[in-house]
C-alpha positions, 0 to 999 in steps of 0.5 A: 920611186926614189929612195931617200938617203935615210932609207939607203942608209938603213938598207945598207946596214941591213945589206951588210949582213946579207949574202949574195943571192945572185951571181953574174959571171962572164956569161952575162944576164942570161934568162936564167939570171934575170929570172932568178934576180926577179924571183929574189927581188920579189921574195926578199925586196933587198938583195945582194948581187955579186958581179963576178966580172974582172973589168970595172967597166963591164961590171958597171954596164952589167949592173945598168942592164940588171937594174933596167931589166929588174926595175930595181934601185941601186942602194950601194955598190962596193967593188964586185958587190951591189945591193939592189932594192925593189919594193914588193907590197905583197912580200912574204914577211918571213922572206923579206930582208927588210921585214925580217930585219925590222922584226928582229931588231925592232922597228925604228 
């Protein structure tokens, strides 16, 4: 599923207020990092990931690896931060970043 530009714009505005829930360092995409990424996407659907790698090419390669491993879609990347989305039809509305935002700000 590919996100429309309107969806990406809406998700960027939600993501602006999110704190990173997963940080990837020089240790890379360990099993623990991938498990946490999968859990966070399952619960929140939309998450912010911090790529704590100094080299831009290394960050890009790591992001590609994370996207492939998690089956998530990239919404936005700015510097060392990336906003990832993976739809979960059974997401808990109290945990989903998207549902919480819609409930707090009214559905559009």
